[in-house]
C-alpha positions, 0 to 999 in steps of 0.5 A: 721626470725620473719619478714619472717614468718609474710611476709609468713603469709600475702602472704598466707592470700592474696593467700587464699583470691585470691583463694576464690575470683577467685572461686567466680568469676568462680562460677559467670561466670558459673552461667551467662553462665548457665543462658544465655544458658537457655534464650529464647533470642538469645544471643552472647558475643564478644570481640574485635568483635570476638564472644566468646560465643553463646547460643542455641537460637542464633544457631537456629536464625542464622542457624550456628553451635556453632563451626562455630560462635566461629570462626567468627567476629560479622560482619559476621552475620550482613546484608550488608544493615545494615552495611551501615546504621551503623555510626562510633559511632554505631560500637564502641560496647566495650566502657565502659558502652556503650549500643546500640539498633537498628532494623537491618537485619542479614544474616543466614547461608542460606543467608536468611535475618531476621529483629532483635531487636539488643541490647548490653551492656558492661560486664567485663569478667576476667578483660577484657571488653566484649559485650553481645548482645541480638537479638529478631526476629521481622521479622513478625512484620516488614512484617506486618508493611511493608504490613500495609504501602504498603496498606495505600500507595496503598489506598492513591494512589487510592484516589489521582489518581481515576477518580471518586470522593472518600469519607470516612465517619467515623461514630464514630467520624462523620469525613468525607474525600472528595478526591480532585477529588470529589471536582473537579467534582463539580468545587471546589478546595481541600481547598475550601470545608470543609471535613464534612457531613454537607458540603456534604449534603448541595451540594445535589440538594434539590429535591434529599436531602431527598433520600440521607439522608434516604440512609445514615441513613439506612447505619449507622444503618446497614440496608444496607450493600451497596447501589447505586443510582444516584442523582444531586449535585450542582456545584460551578457555580450554575449548577448541575451534575448527579452523580452515587454514590456507598456506602459500609458499613464497620463494626468492629469485633463486626459487628457494623457499623463504616465507610462508603466508597464510590465513585461519578462518573460523569454521566451527559452526559449519563443522558442527552443522555438518555433524548435525547433517550427518546425524540427520541423514541417518535419521532421514534414512531411518524415516524413509525406510520405515515410513508407511507413507509413499515416498519417492526421491527424484532429481529435481532437474531431470525428474529421474527417480533416485530412490523409493521406499517399500510402500512406494514400490507396493503402491505403484506395483513396480519392481524396485530396479524397474521403478529406479530406472523410470522418470517421474513423468512416466507416473504423472499423467498430467501434461507439463503445462497442466503441472505448471498450472497446478503449481501456480494455483497452489502458490496462489492458494497458499497451499503446500501440496499439489493435486496430480493424477498418477498411473500405476503398473496395472494401468489404473489411475489414482488422484493423489496429493503430493507434498514436495520438498527440495534440498541440495545434496552432493551437487544435485537438486534433490526432490522428495515427494510424499504421496497420498492417495485421495481417489476415495475423497475425490469421489466423495467430493464429486458426489457432493458437488453433484448434490450441491448443484442439485441443491442450488438448482432447487434453491434457484427454483425456490427463489423464483417461486418466492419472487413470483409469490412475493409479486403476486401477494404484494401487488394486490396488497399494495392496492389494499394498504394504499387505498385504506390509507387514502381513505383514512387520510381523507378523515370523512368516515363515521367513527365506526367506519374509521374503526373498521378501516383501521382494522383493515389497515392493521390486518394488511400491515400484519400480513405484509410483516409476515410476508417480509419475515418469510422473505427475509428468512428465506434470503438469509438461509440462501445467503442472498442478504445484502447490506448497504453502506449509507450515511444515516442519522442514528438519533432520527432513526431511533426516535422514528422507530419508537414513534411507530408504536405510539398509537399502539402504546396509547391504545394499551395505556403504556408509554414509550421512552427514548434515551440516547447517550449525548456522546453518540455520533449523530451521523453513522455509516452502515445499513439503516434499514437493517437496524430499523428492522431489528429495532422495530421487531424488538419494539413490536414484541415489547409492546405486544407483550406489555400490558401496563408500564412502559417500553424504553429504548436506550442507546449507549456507546460500548466502544469508540476508536477513531472513526469506529463506534460500537453502539448498544441498543437496549429495548426494555419492557415491564411485561410478562417476562420470559421463563429462564428455561425458554430463553435459550430457544428464543432466537431459534427459527419458528420458536416462541416462548410458550405454546399459546403465544402464537394463538394469543399474540400472533406471529410466526416465530421468525422475528427474533431469529431474523434479528439474531442473524441480521446482527451477527451478519453485521459483526454484532451481538444480541442477547436478552435478560428477563425475569418472569412476571417483571419484564425483559431487556433485549440488547443488540451491539452493532459496529458502525463507521462514523461519518465526517458529516455533523448532520444530514439534510432531511429532504423528506421531513414535514416543512421541507421546501419540497414537501409537495410535488407541484409542477412535477410531471410524472409518467406512471407506467403500471398495468394493474388498474387498482394500483393505477388508481391508488398511485394516482390518488396518492401522487395527486394528493402531493399535487403532481401532474400524472400521465398513465401508460399501461405498459412499457411500449406505451411508455416509450411512445409517450416519451417520444412525444413529451418530456417528463420529470420522472418515470415510475416504472412497474417491472412486470408488464405485458408487451414490454416489461419495465427492464426493457423499457428502461434500456430503451430510454437509456439507449442514445440511439432510441427516439425518446426525447430525454435519455436521462429522465429519472426512472424509479422502479415500482416492484413487489419483488425485493430480492437482491437479483431484482435490485441488481437487474433494476440498476443494470437496466439504468433505473435510478432507484426503486420503490417496493410495493406495498408502498410506504408513503413516507418512503415513497415521497423521500425516494421521489424527492431525492431523485428529483433533487439530484436531477436538478443538480445535474446541470452543474456537470455540463460544460458552459459554452465560452460565450456564456461564461462571462455572463451567467444565464438568469435561469441557471442562477435562479435554479442554483439559488433555489437548489442551495435554499432547498439544501440549507432548509433541509439542514437548518429549517428556519434557523437564520443564524446557523444558515448564515454561519455555514454560508460565511464559512463556505465563502471563506474556505472554498475560494482559498482552497481552490487556489491552493488546489490549482497551485498544488496541481501545477507543482505536481504536489498531488499529496497536498491536492488530495488533502485540499479536495478532501477538506472541501468535499463536505461543504459541497455535500452540505449544500446538496451538490452531490455531483461536485462531491462525486467529482472530488471523490474522483480527484482524490482517487486520481491524485494517488498516481502520476499516470492521470495528470491529463484527466486530473487537470480537466477536473481541476479546471471544472472544479474551479469553474463550478466553485466560482459559479456556486460561490457567486450565487451563494453571495446572492443568497446570503444578501437575500437572507440578510435583507429579509432577516429570514430564510423563508424566501 
């Protein structure tokens, strides 16, 4: 019992002590919490990283409410960037006796980051380890530190990268920093110069040293806040440089100078230029005062005269002081607008002078040429004007202008005379030549009569040649000769030219040879008529002056680059040759080799002169090699463009599908009875249906009642001429039945002016009188073929697009066959090969063209239409080919999309129509195993 009482007493004592200890601990905890609550430092306590206490300052720092924080772990307030930088040791905050201190970022409730000084220490709370953390806001300090760091980084970047040399002199400790660029400017490396004021001063040129020392002393004393000067610095190699130095004084908070910052800039080139300028000014002043030309110096902005040399004073007649008080506008009589117009004209013509009219003191006016130059001097725009009197030259020019006008009037009268003379001679000659040829063609004469008719034909042709030569010479002299750009078959042209003289050569017992280099491109672009004229002239001379042996025509390539070729044509004969003394005179007008040439052989002496001029006008050359008694070789070199076409259809050749005009209704409008007779006989020979109108008025009346396939229109007729008649036919408001009927002019006047009037009046082509039968047939044939393809351009009504009209199909088939026959004649294999290629390439290309258009890839569209253009040309669809040419032009700009879209649709429709018919043509040829359908 006693033991129980003792034990109970001991327990009671321990319990009382425990209660006393617990009370003291509770009181200590409460005292600690009260102390932390009133602390200005943000404080938190956490156990196992869970926050168990925060004070008010912590709430303010983080923006969270205390209840929110007591549900969070310590990681919830630390910024992710700072968490990444903490090591594994750093995060073990609760180790016994562990203390942690670091600068890190926390994340507030509003996602704002703040820099804090974060320090921890371990504490015991109720026997459990906890961590108390104190956070001090250092955000402002960090920002200033960052700004300070950025400032120095920028400062040193400027120091290192500046093109100017930079120096920084600390007055208090007499230390100097010289940037590497400062040293490099003088030819030194960074480690070759010591950074000291003494080093700097030692490099200053001796003549400038005193000045620099004085400037530095004034800066150090605070007398100058800043200063700029130029002086010379000695370089490493012994030379010196001019530098532009800028000094800036920096004072401390007590306004006491403590640093001098500055830059050095190399201005040696400018200083040298200024020295040269000073020297030039002296030279200029010498030139200005001693020059005999009239020179005026004025203010370019106001026009006020600043100075004038002695010749200017004498020229204008004013006293110096009076002239220097004047404005340039008081001398120049032209208005401001006229002056501006003249300046613009001079700019357009790329000339360095202006044409003005200046007034002298005595009231007289002078035409002058003024050469102006502007310079900037002492803040002003100065204009120097050098003036030349051109009054006498102007008077001469005016006289020449009058003389030229008289000459041009005379030339117009001459052209009119030649035109009328040509018409008056060629019109009856047309009847003589045409009728003679028709009689010869009938082959119903006796041998003696035939010989007589051939003599008449020869004389008529000779007379025509003389007329043509005189007209050509007149056109060349007047500068009226024009050259066309057309595709032609060079092989055909050369062979036909030689063939022209076959009959004459056989008569003389000589033979003709033609040799053409195999590499010569067959289809060229140029003027075939002028080339033929040159060759015929040279061949005519060769045959004329050759009694036995041969005359050969040779064609070789002289040069060839890309799409250009220079051909050399050589006409050689085994005739009498030419004496070397006569060769230099051969190409002169009205000159012949010997005095008896004209009497024995005939001719005007113009042929070779015309050949020379025709050749040179085409950028070509002509020459001759000859040995008297052994023969001559005349050669011509002419440049041509190479066509993309491998060959051309010959629509007018014998055997062509259009070798006759059967079924073609032709209205012949001609007032000359003999010409009516000859033309009627000729056209009926070709099986044409002919109706005659005496003049333009009758022609219009007939065209109002009846449709014709072709109108052959003479130009010079009574009551209504051919031009007016053609204009009425083309007038949509006139009452003729067909406004688009083909019209071909018949004219004996072949001047360029007449040709232009023919085109302007709406006619399709022209035939010259006297008429060459082959040329006439070819012209008529070409116009009719083009007329038959015009339906392709017309819109097909929607109701007819599904099923093609039979007559349309038939017409296209016939047109295609004509075109193929012109290219391949009876060559079935070549014909089928071309059809297969067309059927393979065209549809595929059309798909590509449509895709390119809708993707607005106009460059690809241009390439594709260019690729298919030759195919349509070969088949004779010139209207489609022209449409493609238009698409090529429009595809070079984005501004023509709507028009281009319409053309794409039309090309799609027309190509489908043509390919559909072409497949039928292909089947016809294969079925019949022949192209003769």
